[in-house]
C-alpha positions as CSV (number, residue, x, y, z in Angstrom):
1,X,6.7,166.4,113.4
2,X,6.4,166.0,109.6
3,X,8.8,164.0,107.6
4,X,8.8,162.5,104.1
5,X,8.9,158.8,103.7
6,X,9.2,157.1,100.4
7,X,6.9,154.0,99.8
8,X,7.7,152.5,96.5
9,X,4.5,150.7,96.1
10,X,5.6,148.9,92.9
11,X,9.2,148.7,93.9
12,X,10.5,150.0,90.6
13,X,13.5,152.1,89.8
14,X,11.0,154.4,88.0
15,X,8.1,154.6,90.4
16,X,8.3,155.9,93.9
17,X,5.4,157.6,95.9
18,X,6.3,160.3,98.3
19,X,4.0,160.4,101.3
20,X,4.1,163.3,103.8
21,X,3.6,161.6,107.2
22,X,3.5,163.0,110.6
23,X,5.7,161.2,113.1
24,X,6.1,161.8,116.8
25,X,8.6,164.4,118.0
26,X,12.1,163.0,118.9
27,X,11.5,159.8,117.0
28,X,13.8,157.1,115.9
29,X,11.7,154.9,113.6
30,X,12.7,152.3,110.9
31,X,11.1,152.9,107.6
32,X,10.7,149.8,105.4
33,X,9.9,150.1,101.6
34,X,9.6,147.1,99.4
35,X,7.5,145.1,96.9
36,X,8.2,141.9,95.1
37,X,6.8,142.1,91.5
38,X,6.6,139.6,88.6
39,X,8.2,141.8,86.1
40,X,11.9,141.5,84.8
41,X,13.1,144.6,86.7
42,X,15.3,145.2,89.7
43,X,13.6,144.0,92.9
44,X,14.6,146.5,95.7
45,X,14.1,146.7,99.4
46,X,14.9,150.0,101.0
47,X,15.7,150.5,104.7
48,X,15.9,153.9,106.3
49,X,15.7,155.3,109.8
50,X,13.7,158.4,110.5
51,X,15.5,160.5,113.1
52,X,15.0,163.8,114.9
53,X,17.9,165.9,116.0
54,X,17.6,166.3,119.8
55,X,18.9,169.9,119.7
56,X,17.3,171.4,116.6
57,X,14.2,169.2,116.4
58,X,14.8,168.8,112.7
59,X,13.9,165.5,111.2
60,X,15.6,163.5,108.5
61,X,16.4,160.1,107.1
62,X,19.4,158.0,107.5
63,X,20.0,155.0,105.4
64,X,20.4,151.8,107.3
65,X,23.6,150.2,105.9
66,X,25.3,146.9,106.4
67,X,22.1,145.0,107.1
68,X,21.7,141.4,106.2
69,X,18.6,141.4,104.1
70,X,16.8,138.4,102.6
71,X,13.5,137.3,101.2
72,X,11.9,134.0,102.2
73,X,10.0,132.3,99.4
74,X,7.3,129.8,100.4
75,X,8.7,129.5,103.9
76,X,11.6,127.4,102.6
77,X,13.9,129.2,100.0
78,X,16.0,132.1,101.3
79,X,17.1,134.6,98.7
80,X,19.8,137.0,99.9
81,X,20.0,140.7,98.8
82,X,23.0,142.7,98.2
83,X,23.5,146.4,99.2
84,X,23.8,148.4,96.0
85,X,23.9,151.9,97.6
86,X,23.4,153.0,101.2
87,X,20.1,151.5,102.4
88,X,19.2,150.0,99.1
89,X,19.1,146.2,98.9
90,X,18.6,144.3,95.7
91,X,17.7,140.7,95.0
92,X,19.6,138.8,92.3
93,X,19.1,140.3,88.8
94,X,17.4,137.1,87.6
95,X,14.9,136.9,90.5
96,X,11.2,137.5,89.7
97,X,8.2,137.0,91.8
98,X,5.6,134.4,90.8
99,X,1.8,134.4,91.2
100,X,0.7,131.8,93.8
101,X,4.0,132.0,95.8
102,X,4.5,133.6,99.2
103,X,7.1,136.1,100.1
104,X,8.4,137.3,103.5
105,X,11.1,139.9,104.3
106,X,13.6,139.2,107.0
107,X,16.6,141.5,107.8
108,X,19.1,141.8,110.6
109,X,20.8,145.1,111.6
110,X,24.5,145.4,112.3
111,X,23.7,145.3,116.0
112,X,22.0,141.9,115.6
113,X,18.4,143.1,115.9
114,X,16.1,141.1,113.6
115,X,12.9,142.1,111.9
116,X,10.4,140.0,110.0
117,X,7.3,140.8,107.8
118,X,4.1,138.9,107.5
119,X,3.9,136.5,104.5
120,X,2.6,137.9,101.4
121,X,0.9,135.8,98.7
122,X,1.3,137.1,95.2
123,X,-2.2,137.4,93.7
124,X,-2.9,137.5,89.9
125,X,-3.8,140.7,88.2
126,X,-6.0,141.1,85.1
127,X,-4.6,143.1,82.1
128,X,-5.5,146.8,81.6
129,X,-7.9,147.0,78.8
130,X,-7.6,150.7,78.0
131,X,-5.9,153.9,79.3
132,X,-7.2,157.4,78.4
133,X,-5.6,160.7,79.5
134,X,-8.0,163.7,79.5
135,X,-6.7,167.3,79.9
136,X,-8.5,169.5,82.4
137,X,-7.8,173.0,83.7
138,X,-8.9,171.7,87.2
139,X,-7.4,168.2,87.2
140,X,-5.3,168.7,90.3
141,X,-7.0,169.1,93.6
142,X,-7.4,172.5,95.1
143,X,-6.1,173.8,98.5
144,X,-3.3,171.3,98.7
145,X,-0.3,173.7,98.9
146,X,1.3,171.7,96.1
147,X,2.8,173.4,92.9
148,X,1.6,176.8,94.1
149,X,-2.0,175.8,93.7
150,X,-1.5,175.1,90.0
151,X,-4.3,172.8,88.8
152,X,-4.0,172.1,85.1
153,X,-3.2,168.4,84.3
154,X,-4.4,165.1,82.9
155,X,-6.8,162.8,84.5
156,X,-5.7,159.2,84.1
157,X,-8.7,157.0,83.2
158,X,-8.6,153.3,83.1
159,X,-10.7,150.3,82.0
160,X,-10.3,146.8,83.2
161,X,-12.5,143.7,83.4
162,X,-12.5,142.4,87.0
163,X,-12.4,138.5,87.1
164,X,-15.4,136.8,88.5
165,X,-15.5,134.4,91.4
166,X,-12.3,135.8,93.0
167,X,-11.6,138.7,95.4
168,X,-9.3,141.3,93.8
169,X,-7.5,144.2,95.3
170,X,-5.9,146.8,93.1
171,X,-3.4,149.6,93.3
172,X,-2.8,152.0,90.4
173,X,0.3,154.2,89.9
174,X,1.8,156.2,87.0
175,X,5.2,157.4,86.0
176,X,5.8,160.4,83.7
177,X,8.9,160.4,81.4
178,X,9.8,164.0,80.4
179,X,12.7,164.9,78.2
180,X,15.4,166.8,80.4
181,X,18.0,169.0,78.7
182,X,19.8,170.1,81.9
183,X,21.6,167.5,83.9
184,X,23.5,169.3,86.7
185,X,23.4,172.5,88.6
186,X,26.4,173.6,90.8
187,X,25.6,176.0,93.7
188,X,28.6,178.3,94.1
189,X,30.7,176.0,92.0
190,X,31.5,174.6,88.6
191,X,31.0,171.2,86.9
192,X,34.2,169.4,86.2
193,X,34.6,166.3,84.0
194,X,38.1,165.6,85.5
195,X,39.7,166.0,88.9
196,X,41.9,169.0,89.5
197,X,45.1,169.5,91.3
198,X,46.2,172.9,92.7
199,X,49.6,173.8,91.2
200,X,49.8,177.5,92.2
201,X,48.1,180.0,94.5
202,X,50.6,182.9,94.2
203,X,50.3,185.8,94.0
204,X,46.5,186.3,93.5
205,X,45.4,183.7,91.1
206,X,44.7,180.0,91.8
207,X,45.8,177.7,89.0
208,X,44.7,174.1,88.8
209,X,45.9,171.3,86.5
210,X,43.5,168.9,85.0
211,X,44.0,165.3,86.1
212,X,43.3,162.1,84.1
213,X,41.0,160.8,86.8
214,X,37.3,161.5,86.1
215,X,35.2,163.6,88.4
216,X,31.9,164.3,86.7
217,X,30.6,166.4,89.6
218,X,30.5,169.9,91.0
219,X,33.7,171.5,92.1
220,X,33.3,174.0,95.0
221,X,34.7,177.3,94.1
222,X,37.6,178.1,96.5
223,X,37.3,180.7,99.2
224,X,39.2,184.0,98.7
225,X,40.5,183.5,102.2
226,X,41.8,180.0,101.6
227,X,45.4,181.2,100.6
228,X,45.2,184.8,101.7
229,X,44.6,185.8,98.2
230,X,42.3,188.6,96.9
231,X,40.9,187.0,93.8
232,X,37.3,187.6,92.9
233,X,34.8,185.4,94.8
234,X,31.6,184.1,93.2
235,X,28.3,185.9,93.8
236,X,26.5,184.4,96.8
237,X,23.5,183.2,94.8
238,X,25.2,182.0,91.7
239,X,24.1,178.6,90.5
240,X,25.7,177.3,87.3
241,X,23.7,174.9,85.3
242,X,25.0,172.4,82.6
243,X,23.3,170.9,79.6
244,X,23.1,167.1,79.3
245,X,25.9,165.3,77.3
246,X,23.5,162.7,76.0
247,X,19.7,162.3,75.8
248,X,18.2,162.3,79.2
249,X,14.7,161.7,80.7
250,X,13.4,162.7,84.1
251,X,11.1,160.1,85.7
252,X,8.3,161.7,87.7
253,X,6.3,159.4,89.9
254,X,2.7,159.7,91.0
255,X,2.3,161.2,94.5
256,X,-1.1,159.9,95.5
257,X,-2.6,156.6,96.4
258,X,-5.2,154.9,94.3
259,X,-6.5,151.6,95.5
260,X,-9.8,149.6,94.9
261,X,-11.5,146.4,96.1
262,X,-14.1,144.6,94.0
263,X,-16.2,143.7,97.1
264,X,-19.3,145.3,95.6
265,X,-18.5,144.8,91.8
266,X,-17.0,141.4,91.6
267,X,-16.8,140.2,88.1
268,X,-17.9,143.5,86.6
269,X,-16.3,145.9,84.2
270,X,-14.4,148.8,85.7
271,X,-14.8,151.6,83.3
272,X,-13.3,155.1,83.1
273,X,-11.9,154.9,86.7
274,X,-9.9,157.9,87.5
275,X,-6.7,156.5,89.0
276,X,-4.5,159.7,89.1
277,X,-3.8,163.2,88.0
278,X,-0.6,164.1,86.1
279,X,0.4,167.8,86.4
280,X,0.8,169.8,83.1
281,X,4.5,170.5,83.8
282,X,5.6,171.4,80.2
283,X,4.2,171.9,76.7
284,X,6.5,169.1,75.4
285,X,5.3,165.6,74.5
286,X,5.8,163.0,77.1
287,X,5.4,159.3,77.9
288,X,3.2,158.0,80.6
289,X,3.4,154.5,82.1
290,X,0.3,153.4,84.0
291,X,0.6,150.3,86.3
292,X,-2.0,148.2,87.9
293,X,-0.8,145.9,90.6
294,X,-2.5,143.2,92.7
295,X,-2.5,143.6,96.5
296,X,-3.1,141.2,99.3
297,X,-6.1,141.9,101.5
298,X,-3.9,143.2,104.4
299,X,-1.8,145.4,102.0
300,X,-5.0,146.8,100.5
301,X,-6.3,147.6,104.1
302,X,-3.0,149.5,104.9
303,X,-2.9,151.5,101.6
304,X,-6.6,152.2,101.9
305,X,-6.2,153.8,105.2
306,X,-3.4,155.9,103.9
307,X,-5.5,156.9,100.9
308,X,-8.4,157.8,103.2
309,X,-6.3,159.9,105.6
310,X,-4.6,161.8,102.8
311,X,-8.0,162.6,101.2
312,X,-9.5,163.7,104.6
313,X,-6.5,166.0,105.3
314,X,-6.8,167.8,101.9
315,X,-3.8,166.1,100.3
316,X,-0.4,164.8,101.0
317,X,1.1,168.2,101.7
318,X,-1.1,168.5,104.8
319,X,0.3,165.3,106.3
320,X,-1.4,162.4,107.9
321,X,-2.9,162.3,111.4
322,X,-0.5,159.5,112.3
323,X,2.2,157.3,110.8
324,X,0.6,153.9,110.3
325,X,2.6,150.8,111.3
326,X,3.0,148.3,108.6
327,X,3.5,144.5,108.5
328,X,7.1,144.4,109.7
329,X,7.9,143.8,113.4
330,X,10.9,143.4,115.6
331,X,11.1,139.7,116.4
332,X,12.2,140.3,120.0
333,X,10.2,143.5,120.7
334,X,6.9,143.5,118.9
335,X,6.0,146.9,120.5
336,X,8.6,148.7,118.4
337,X,6.9,150.9,115.8
338,X,8.0,150.2,112.2
339,X,6.6,152.3,109.4
340,X,6.1,151.2,105.8
341,X,5.0,148.0,104.1
342,X,6.5,144.9,102.4
343,X,4.3,143.2,99.9
344,X,4.2,141.3,96.7
345,X,2.1,141.8,93.6
346,X,1.7,141.0,90.0
347,X,1.7,144.0,87.6
348,X,0.0,144.9,84.4
349,X,1.3,148.0,82.6
350,X,0.4,150.2,79.6
351,X,2.5,153.0,78.1
352,X,0.7,155.9,76.7
353,X,2.2,158.6,74.3
354,X,1.0,162.0,75.6
355,X,1.4,164.5,72.7
356,X,-0.4,167.2,74.8
357,X,-2.0,168.7,71.7
358,X,-5.3,169.0,73.6
359,X,-3.8,171.1,76.4
360,X,-4.9,174.7,76.9
361,X,-3.7,177.4,79.1
362,X,-0.2,177.8,80.4
363,X,2.0,174.9,81.6
364,X,3.5,175.0,85.1
365,X,7.0,175.6,83.6
366,X,5.7,177.7,80.7
367,X,6.2,181.2,81.9
368,X,8.3,183.2,84.3
369,X,8.2,186.7,85.8
370,X,11.1,188.9,84.9
371,X,11.7,191.2,88.0
372,X,13.7,193.7,86.1
373,X,11.3,194.2,83.2
374,X,8.4,193.5,85.4
375,X,6.7,191.4,82.8
376,X,5.8,187.7,82.3
377,X,7.8,186.0,79.6
378,X,7.5,182.5,77.9
379,X,10.1,179.9,78.9
380,X,11.8,178.1,76.0
381,X,10.7,174.5,75.6
382,X,14.1,173.0,76.5
383,X,14.0,174.9,79.8
384,X,10.4,174.3,80.9
385,X,11.1,171.1,82.9
386,X,14.0,172.7,84.6
387,X,11.9,175.8,85.5
388,X,9.0,173.7,86.7
389,X,11.1,172.1,89.4
390,X,13.5,174.9,90.2
391,X,11.3,177.9,89.7
392,X,14.3,179.6,88.1
393,X,15.9,179.6,84.6
394,X,19.1,177.7,84.2
395,X,22.2,180.0,84.4
396,X,25.0,179.0,82.0
397,X,28.5,179.3,83.3
398,X,30.1,182.5,82.1
399,X,33.5,182.7,83.9
400,X,35.8,181.1,86.4
401,X,37.3,182.8,89.4
402,X,40.5,180.6,89.0
403,X,42.5,179.2,86.1
404,X,42.4,175.6,84.8
405,X,45.3,174.2,82.7
406,X,43.9,171.7,80.2
407,X,40.5,170.1,80.3
408,X,39.1,171.4,77.0
409,X,36.5,174.1,76.3
410,X,34.1,175.4,79.0
411,X,31.4,175.1,79.9
412,X,31.4,171.3,79.7
413,X,28.3,169.1,79.3
414,X,27.1,167.0,82.3
415,X,26.4,163.3,82.6
416,X,22.8,162.0,82.8
417,X,23.3,159.9,85.9
418,X,20.9,157.0,86.2
419,X,18.8,157.1,89.3
420,X,15.2,156.5,90.5
421,X,14.2,159.8,88.9
422,X,16.5,159.9,85.8
423,X,17.6,157.8,83.0
424,X,19.9,158.1,79.9
425,X,18.2,155.1,78.3
426,X,15.5,155.8,75.8
427,X,12.2,154.7,77.5
428,X,10.2,152.0,75.7
429,X,7.5,153.7,73.7
430,X,9.2,157.1,73.4
431,X,8.6,158.9,70.1
432,X,10.9,161.5,68.6
């Protein structure tokens, strides 16, 4: 059985790696995702449970809620986390990891079951000396089943001076910030800024009154059979899309693992090391953040095995031969399989403005096939990112199949809702 787990190797709001991992059939496995960093950013632990439906065999994730989660510092200080959203536990906002200190994850489920990770000593990390992004028509690996075998992208090359007389283990990740102009899509529905109250359904027209309470979400179109009316239903495949009310950026994380040990190059210069490939999603300029994090020896071993297995299987889309157990265990039942890893690492980062002036060929979101005209047409720049991820152009709301009293002009604009993959805040280093 193949399921997706999210290992946020750098534990950032903005950087999450998706790994496609094969788990046994009919599984019920806890997935742990967490890293303590030394940067002034949210320190997050995520707990989920991978479950398989006993009837359909379909797999999915269920957030583990109401757990008591804490991080133990240097075996003495206990820092409690609070649950911000389902399955997402955050340390106090002023908490930062420090090089030379140890960190250990401990959590207790609502049924009293306790879990504990191994201790992780935060190692120092040298600064990144240089980052270069080089365009290539064959940057992305072939035969992965990803992006419809699209291969154009940017190779991320990095220089760093490895410190002498100390063992260093590295992991590299990138995050791509692309400007997003479309903030919400409603399948068989409409975006509403305010809540609605039904005031009439007779004889054939539904009438709603706008309420003062905010909604900022999709409103499902009512069924024609709801009140025995015969008003016009929406087309089955109608998806209305809405432009962003403010500036908005999508945050696209790296999806591969890149780790390195200085066992055979201790103290040497690491030059032009290829640490990732960024797909050529759009023709628009973008911002790239490259991060270099330190790993403990056991964390390096874990992620190195994942890296080796994904390469041997031809890419993440092919899945892994098996889900690797991490460093978290059930204190009463060590045989329970726990997937994921908790670690601590210092981070050095560089932000790189990618103007894409050197790109050639067609961006992944750059053209679309018009089935009616039977021709390939260019996608407007403000729609390319939307098309890249939806493989369809945004459809602007053109009519309602009910009446709304109040609420202003339609269609409305939609909020840019902050999340792991989106931000309304101008990224540091962004250029207009």
